[in-house]
C-alpha positions in Angstrom: 68.6 149.3 133.6 67.6 151.2 129.8 68.1 149.0 126.7 71.6 149.2 125.3 72.1 151.4 122.1 75.1 150.6 119.9 75.8 153.8 117.8 77.7 153.3 114.7 79.6 156.3 112.9 81.1 155.3 109.5 83.7 158.0 108.3 85.9 158.9 105.6 88.2 161.8 105.4 85.8 163.9 107.9 88.3 165.5 110.0 86.7 168.9 109.7 83.6 167.5 111.5 84.6 164.5 113.6 85.5 166.4 116.8 82.0 167.9 116.8 80.4 164.8 116.1 81.9 162.5 118.6 81.7 165.1 121.3 78.3 165.6 120.9 77.3 162.0 120.7 79.2 161.5 123.9 77.2 164.2 125.5 73.8 162.5 125.1 71.2 162.2 127.8 70.7 158.6 126.9 73.3 156.6 129.3 73.3 153.0 128.0 75.1 153.3 124.8 78.4 152.5 123.0 79.9 154.3 120.1 81.4 152.3 117.4 83.3 154.3 114.6 84.4 152.7 111.6 87.1 154.2 109.6 86.7 153.5 105.7 90.6 153.9 105.2 90.9 157.8 106.0 93.7 159.5 104.7 93.4 162.6 106.7 94.0 162.7 110.4 90.6 161.0 111.3 92.4 158.1 113.0 94.1 160.3 115.3 90.9 162.3 116.2 88.9 159.2 116.9 91.3 157.8 119.2 91.1 160.8 121.4 87.5 159.7 122.5 86.3 156.6 124.7 85.0 155.1 121.5 85.4 151.3 119.9 87.8 152.1 116.6 87.3 149.8 113.8 88.8 150.1 110.3 88.4 148.4 106.9 89.9 148.7 103.3 88.2 151.5 101.5 84.8 150.1 100.7 82.0 152.6 101.4 79.6 153.4 104.2 77.3 150.1 103.8 80.0 148.0 104.5 81.2 149.9 107.3 77.8 150.2 109.0 77.8 146.4 108.6 81.2 145.9 110.2 80.0 148.2 113.3 76.6 146.3 113.8 78.7 142.7 113.6 80.8 144.2 116.6 77.9 145.9 118.1 76.5 144.8 121.8 73.5 147.0 121.8 69.8 145.7 121.2 69.3 148.7 119.1 71.6 150.1 116.5 71.7 153.8 115.7 73.3 154.9 112.4 75.1 158.4 112.9 76.8 160.5 110.1 80.3 161.9 110.7 79.4 165.1 109.0 76.9 165.8 111.4 76.5 167.0 115.1 73.7 166.2 117.5 71.2 167.6 119.9 71.7 166.2 123.5 68.4 164.3 123.5 69.0 163.0 119.8 69.3 159.0 120.8 66.7 159.2 123.6 64.0 160.8 121.4 65.1 158.5 118.3 65.2 155.2 120.4 61.9 156.0 122.4 59.3 154.6 119.7 61.6 151.5 119.3 61.9 150.6 122.9 58.0 151.1 123.2 57.4 148.5 120.9 55.8 151.3 118.5 58.3 150.6 115.7 61.1 148.3 114.6 63.3 151.5 113.6 63.0 155.3 113.2 64.2 158.1 111.4 64.2 162.0 112.4 62.1 164.5 111.1 64.1 167.2 112.6 67.6 167.3 110.8 68.7 170.8 109.7 71.6 172.5 107.8 74.7 173.0 110.0 76.3 175.8 107.8 73.1 177.5 105.9 74.9 180.8 105.3 77.6 179.3 102.9 77.2 180.1 99.6 77.5 176.5 98.3 75.7 174.9 101.0 72.6 177.2 99.9 73.0 176.1 96.2 73.1 172.4 97.7 69.7 173.1 99.3 68.4 174.7 96.1 69.3 171.6 94.1 67.4 169.4 96.3 64.3 171.8 96.7 64.5 172.6 100.4 64.8 175.6 102.6 68.4 176.8 103.2 68.2 175.5 106.7 66.4 172.0 106.4 67.6 168.6 105.4 64.0 167.3 105.3 60.7 169.2 104.3 58.3 170.6 107.0 55.7 168.4 105.8 57.9 165.2 106.0 55.5 162.2 106.3 55.0 159.8 109.6 57.1 157.0 107.7 60.6 157.3 106.0 62.5 154.7 103.6 65.4 155.8 105.9 66.3 153.9 108.9 68.4 155.8 111.7 67.6 153.3 114.2 66.7 149.5 114.1 66.5 146.3 116.3 70.1 144.6 115.6 68.3 141.4 115.4 66.1 142.9 112.3 69.4 144.4 110.9 71.0 141.1 111.2 67.9 139.1 109.9 68.0 140.8 106.5 71.7 140.8 106.0 72.4 144.4 106.9 73.0 147.1 104.1 73.3 146.2 100.5 76.7 147.5 99.0 75.4 149.5 96.2 77.0 152.9 97.1 75.0 156.0 97.4 71.4 154.9 98.6 71.9 152.0 100.3 70.0 153.2 103.2 67.2 154.3 100.7 66.5 150.9 99.8 67.0 148.9 102.9 63.3 149.2 104.0 62.1 146.6 100.8 64.4 144.0 102.4 62.4 144.8 106.1 59.1 145.1 104.0 58.4 148.0 106.5 59.1 151.4 106.6 60.7 153.4 109.6 58.6 155.6 111.8 59.5 159.3 111.5 59.7 160.9 114.5 60.1 164.5 116.0 62.4 165.9 118.6 65.6 164.0 117.3 67.3 167.0 116.2 70.6 166.9 114.0 72.4 169.0 112.1 74.3 168.2 109.0 77.2 170.0 107.2 76.4 170.4 103.5 79.4 170.6 101.1 80.9 174.1 101.6 83.4 174.3 98.8 83.8 173.1 94.8 85.9 170.4 95.8 83.6 168.8 98.3 80.4 169.2 96.4 82.2 167.8 93.3 83.3 164.8 95.2 79.9 164.6 96.6 78.2 164.7 93.1 80.2 161.7 92.0 79.4 159.7 94.8 75.8 160.3 94.2 76.6 159.4 90.7 78.1 156.1 91.4 75.2 154.9 93.6 74.1 151.4 91.8 70.3 151.3 92.9 69.2 152.0 89.4 70.4 149.1 86.9 72.1 149.7 83.6 69.2 151.2 82.0 68.2 153.7 84.2 71.6 154.6 84.6 72.0 155.4 81.1 68.8 157.4 81.3 70.5 159.3 84.2 73.0 160.4 81.6 70.5 162.4 79.5 69.0 163.9 82.9 72.3 165.0 83.9 73.7 166.4 80.4 75.0 169.9 80.0 71.6 171.3 78.2 69.5 170.0 80.9 71.9 171.3 83.6 72.0 174.7 82.0 68.1 174.8 81.7 67.4 173.8 84.9 70.3 175.9 86.3 68.9 179.0 85.0 65.4 178.4 85.9 66.2 177.7 89.6 68.5 180.5 89.8 65.9 182.8 88.7 63.3 181.4 91.0 65.8 181.8 94.1 67.2 184.6 92.7 70.6 183.1 93.2 72.9 183.2 90.0 75.7 181.1 91.5 73.6 178.2 91.4 74.1 177.9 87.7 77.5 177.4 88.2 76.8 174.8 90.9 74.3 173.0 88.9 76.7 172.4 85.9 79.5 171.6 88.2 77.3 169.3 90.3 75.5 167.6 87.2 79.2 166.9 85.5 80.3 165.3 88.8 77.1 163.1 88.7 77.9 162.1 85.2 81.4 161.2 85.8 80.3 159.0 88.7 77.5 157.3 86.3 80.3 156.5 84.1 82.4 155.0 86.3 80.0 152.7 87.8 79.2 151.6 84.4 82.5 150.5 84.1 82.6 148.7 87.1 84.4 151.1 89.7 84.0 150.5 93.4 81.2 152.5 94.8 82.9 153.9 97.4 83.1 157.7 97.7 
């Protein structure tokens, strides 16, 4: 029998995407796996959607994805953990492609090089990618290296050994590798599709979440306030809008940076890191 995999899906108010996320995860070619969905106290219809599917449902008070993933890992019965975001949908070979190097003993964890934008034609999705310097349809660059700071899979024993993710808000998966003292193996073939924020309301909320990430410390957070100040926002907005021939990006950049600024200020005043 193949190695058992536990797929952990943290979710918070993702009713728009949950059906497609869970249906594609259940339709995998890899056979020996369980799905654990951790509801981070959603206020929409997420719970009702989750309970339509043959998955393990867990609930926590609103605390953010780091603690949700840790809770899922605590209840996992698989030898390998796969972390799947609820605003994604997945290719049928996603799990098998992702865990293959781990099962073969070539890595303790992996990350996919083939993550694409699910809504590349949306005007705000395009601005979101301009802001990150990526092509409209990609979430990782074409020349992505063979190692990654992010972990999409990891042996459960190694995850438990280092105490799981730290509750720092946005970016918990970007600093996790420091605890392991090793990076993930980046693999091709494990295709997944992410829905970028597609409205002002969504990307403004995401910007605040990014700003609330507490992996920088107080001094760097204060420096970030300058980086996201209005004059800098307008300068970068105009430069990139000209480069990409997209005048709407000026609006996006101004609102995005304002959202990040609010998030930074909230963190400096001790607000919870949850989105």
